[in-house]
KOLLUM-825359 format. One record per residue: residue in one letter; y negated, x, z of N, C-alpha, C in turn. Coordinates in steps of 0.2 Angstrom, whole numbers, plus 5000, padded with zeros to 4 digits. Layout:
<recs>
AYXZYXZYXZ;...
</recs>
This chain:
<recs>
M506651064920506651014925507250964923;Q507550944929508150904928507950824926;S508350794922508250724921508450684927;Y508050644930508350604936507850544937;T508050494941507650444943507550444951;D507050414954506950414961507150344963;I507350294959507450224961508050224965;V508050184970508650184975508950114975;A509450104970509650034969510250024974;H510450074978511050064982510750044989;G511150054994510850045001510749975002;W510249955006510149885008509949845002;V509649874997509449834991510049804988;A510549844988511149814984511449754988;N511249744994511549684998511049624997;L510549634993510149574991510449534986;P510249464986510549424980510249454974;P510649454968510549494962509849474959;S509649414960508949394957508349424961;W508549444967507949474972507849544970;R508449574968508449654968507849674964;P507749654958507149684953506549674957;Y506349624961505749614964505649674970;A506249684973506249734979506049804975;L506349814970506249884966505549884963;L505349824961504649824958504149844963;A504249814970503749834975503949894979;R504449934976504649994979504849984986;F505149934988505449924995506049964996;D506349984990506850034991506650104993;R506050114992505750184994505150174998;P505150165005504650145009504150205011;I504250265008503850315010503150305008;G502950275002502350255000501950205005;A502350155008502050115013501850155019;W502250195021502150235027501450285026;L501450305020500850355019500250315018;L500250245016499750205016499550185023;F500050175027499950155034499650205039;L499750265038499650315042498850325043;P498450325038497750335039497450275044;G497750215043497550165047497750175054;L498350195055498550215062498150265065;W497950315062497550365065496850335067;S496550295062495850275064495850225069;I496350175069496450135075496450165081;L496850215082496950255088496250295090;L495950315085495350355086494750315088;A494750255086494250205088494250185096;R494750195099494850185106494750115108;A495050065105495049995107495549995113;P495449945117495949935122496649935120;W497149965124497849975121498149915119;G498049855122498349795119498149775112;E497449785111497149765105497449825100;T497449885102497649935098498349925095;A498849905099499549895097499549835092;W499149785094499149725089498849745082;L498349785082498049805075498549855072;I498949895075499449935072499949895069;A500149845072500749805070500449765063;L499849745063499549705058499549755052;F499249815053499149865048499849885045;F500349895049501049915047501349865042;V501249805044501549745039501149745033;G500449745034499949745028500049805023;S500249865026500349925022500949915017;F501449885020502049865015501849815010;L501549765012501349715007500849745002;M500349775004499849804999500049864995;R500549904998500849954994501249914988;G501649864990502049834985501549804980;A501049774982500549744977500249794972;G500149854975499849904971500349934966;C501049934968501549954964501649904958;V501549844959501649794954501049794949;V500449804952499849814947499949884943;N500249934946500349994942500849984937;D501349954938501949944933501749894928;M501249854929501049804924500649844919;W500149894922499749934917500249984913;D500750004917501050064914501750054911;R501949994910502649974908502850004902;D502350014897502550044891502550124891;L502150154896502250224897502850244901;D503050194906503550204910504250214906;R504250174900504850184896504950254893;Q504450294893504450354890504550414895;V504550394901504650444907505350434910;T505750494911506350484913506450454920;R505950474925505950454932505850374932;T505450354928505150284928505450234923;A505950254919506150214913506550154916;G506850164922507250104925506850054929;R506250064929505850014933505849944930;P505849894934506049824932505649804926;L504949814925504549794920504749834914;A504849904915504949944909505649934906;S506149914910506849904908506949834905;G506449794907506549724905506949674910;A507049704916507349664921506949604923;L506249614923505749564924505249564919;R505049504918504449494913503749494917;M503249494913502649504915502449434920;R502649384918502549314921502849324928;H503449354929503749364935503349404940;A503049464937502649514940502049474943;V501749434939501049404941501249354947;M501749314947501949274952502049314958;F502449364958502649404964501949434967;L501549464962500949494964500549444968;G500449384966500149324969500349314976;A501049314977501349304984501149364988;L501249424986501049484990500349474992;L499849464988499149464990499049404994;L499349344994499249294998499449315005;M500049345006500249365013499749415016;S499549465011499049515013498449485016;L498149425012497549395014497649365021;L498249335023498349305030498249355035;I498549425034498449475038497649495039;L497349505033496649525033496249475037;L496349415037495949365041496049365048;Q496549405050496549425058496049475060;L495749505055495349565057494649545058;K494249595061493549585062493149575055;P492549545055492249535048492149595044;F491849645047491749705043492349735040;S492949735044493549755041493749715035;Q493649645036493849605031493449615024;M492849635025492449655019492749715016;L492849765020493149825017493849815014;G494249765017494849755014494849715007;A494349675006494149635000493949694995;G493549734997493349794992493949834990;S494449844994495049884991495349854985;L495349794984495649764978495449794972;A494749804971494549834965494849904964;L494949944970495250014969495950004967;V496349954970497049954968497049934961;A496649894958496649874951496449924946;L496049974948495750024944496150084944;Y496550094950496850164950497350174944;P497750134942498150154936497750174930;L497150154929496750174923496550254924;A496550274930496250344931496650394927;K497350394927497750444924497650444916;R497250394914497150394907496450424905;V496050424910495350454908495150514911;T495550534916495250594920495850634922;W495750704923496250744926496350744933;W495950694936495950694944496150624946;P496750594943496950524946497150534953;Q497350594956497550604963496950594967;A496350604965495750594968495650524969;M495750484964495650414964496150384969;L496750414969497250384974497050404981;G496750464982496450484989495950434991;I495550404987495050354989495350294990;T495850274986496250204987496650204993;F497150254993497650254999497350275005;G496750315005496450325011496050275014;W495950215011495550165013495650135019;G496350145021496550115028496150155034;A495850215032495550245038494850205040;P494450195035493850155037494050085039;M494550055036494749985038494949985045;G495450035047495650035053495150045059;Y494650095057494150105062493750045063;A493550015057493149955058493449895061;A494149895060494549835063494549845071;A494549915073494649925080493949925084;S493449945080492749955083492249905081;G492349875075491849825073491249865069;H491349925069490749965065491050025062;M490650065059490850135056490350185059;D490650245061490150305063490450365060;A490150425062490350485059491050505060;A491350485066492050505067492550475062;G492350405060492750365056492650395049;L492050415047491950435040492250505039;V492250545044492550615043493250615043;L493550565046494250555046494450525039;Y494050485036494150465029494150525024;A493650565025493650625021494250675022;A494550675028495150715029495750685026;T495750615026496350585022496250595015;F495650595012495650605005495950675003;F495750725006496050795004496750795006;W497050765011497750765012498050725006;I497850675004498150634999498150674992;L497550704991497450744985497950794985;G498150824990498650884991499350854990;Y499550804994500250784993500350744987;D499850714984500050684977500050734971;T499750784972499850834967500550864967;I500850874973501550894974501950834970;Y501850774972502250724969502150724962;A501550734959501450724952501850784948;H502050834951502450884948503150864945;Q503350804948504050774946503950754939;D503350734937503350704930502950744925;R502750814927502250854924502450854916;E503050874915503250884908503250814904;D503550764906503550694903502750674902;D502350684907501650664907501350704901;A501450764900501150804895501350774888;L501950754887502250724881501850654879;V501750614884501450554883500650544884;G500350604886499650614887499350584893;I499750584899499550564905499250624909;K498650624912498350674915498450674923;S498450734926498550744933498350804935;T498250814942498050884945498650924944;A499250904944499850944943499850974937;R499650944931499550974925498951014924;L498450994928497751034927497851104931;F498151104936498251164940498851204939;G499451174937500051204935500251254940;K500351314938500651364943500151384948;Q499451364948498951374953498951324958;S499451274958499451224962499451244970;G499851304971499851324978499151344981;P498751384977498051394980497651324980;F497751284976497451214976497651184983;L498251184984498551154991498251184997;V498151254996497851285002497151255003;V496751244998496051214999496051145002;C496551104998496551035001496751035008;Y497351065010497551065017497151095022;T496751145020496251175024495751135026;L495451095021494951045022495250985026;T495850965025496150915029496150935036;A496450995038496451015045495751015048;G495351045045494651055047494250995049;L494350945044493950885045494350835050;M494950845050495350805056495150835063;A495050895063494850925070494150905071;C493750905066493050885067492950815069;S493350765066493350695068493650685075;G494150725077494350725084493750745089;W493450795087492850815091492350765092;L492150735086491650685086491850625090;A492550605090492750555094492850575101;E492750635103492750655110493450655113;L493950675109494650675111494750735116;S495150735120495250785125495650845122;G495650905125495950965123496750955121;W497050905124497750895123497850875115;A497350845112497450825105497450895101;L497050935102497051005099497751035099;L497951035106498651075107499151035103;A499150965103499650935099499550935092;F498950955089498850955082499151025079;V499251075083499551135081500151125076;P500651095079501251085074501151055067;S500651015067500450985060500251045055;L499851095058499651145054500251185051;W500751195055501351225052501751185047;M501651115048502051075043501651075036;L500951085036500651085030500751155027;A500751205031500851275028501551275025;R502051245028502751245026502751215019;Q502351165017502351135011502151185006;I501551215007501251265003501751325001;R502151345006502551405005503151385001;A503451325003504051304999503951274992;L503351254990503251224984503551264978;D503951234974504251254968504051204963;I503551204958503351154954503851134949;D504351174948504951164943505551134946;D505451114952506051084956505851014958;P505950964954505650894956505950864962;A506650884963506950854969506550884976;L506450954975506050984981505350954982;C505050944976504350914976504350844980;L504850804978504950744982505050744989;R505450794991505650804998504950835002;L504550874999503950895002503450835002;F503450794997503050734997503250695003;K503850685004504050635009503950665016;A503950735017503850765023503150745026;N502650715022502050705025502050645030;R502550605030502650545035502650585042;E503150635042503150665049502550695051;F502150725046501550755047501050705050;G501050645047500650595049500750565056;L501450565058501650535064501450585070;V501450655068501250705073500450695074;I500050685069499350675070499250615074;G499650565073499550505077499650515085;L500250555086500350575093499850615096;A499550665092498950705094498350665096;I498250615093497650565094497850535101;I498450505101498650465107498550515114;L498750575113498750625119497950635120;G497550645115496850655116496450595119;R496750535119496450485122496650475130;L497150515132497350505139496850545144;
</recs>
């Protein structure tokens, strides 16, 4: 495996005032893919709940901004836990806390600002969704510990990153039913699959420092594992659409997404970290196709 980092210090981040740049890097604002992947389950569930189109658009906007804020907060918490480990992993050694560009007190203050802005968005939602949002804070805080105690931290990420599905459904409908719960299950297996691909970037460094992951657990059997994860993803998503009484147009629009998941499985090379990152990022387009399918199913 090649030594590299996925930090993007050029581009728009390079145009920020020098004192701001470490904070943007700490929150991964240079790499918005994580915020997109956090947002997509909320997008799906808001659309699936069939609120009026005006309310739907407003909720999607709130969840989009909130996803960037909460993903940033989650990254800060993760780096606070992992700063010592990050120094030992090539891809993460340049992170602001690991490199010393920021101190812990800076991270704490920044985290407080992100959480405060997130709270302002949460207060715009229905009470049930507010309760779910408050509960997600415990998941965000505990996720970084999972890689230290279990071979399945990707499952913990699935529970945490997929939380937007029940939150979005509750925000749009004010309750939870079988369609929303089945969609949450679908997002869990989707995240379990794509984060296994992502974890292969660090597989060798993780082995050296004792970090566990499904990438290390399954190794060269990751392909068959992805088949299971993505088959369950597709089946559960179809079931959720059926429970929500989407029209046949949704199923037709859903077909390209199956090809996109199959392509990830076929193309996977666990010893090519750059390819793993590209396959991981391809899940944004998959998620947008699913959103379009739900929209068509509502027509």
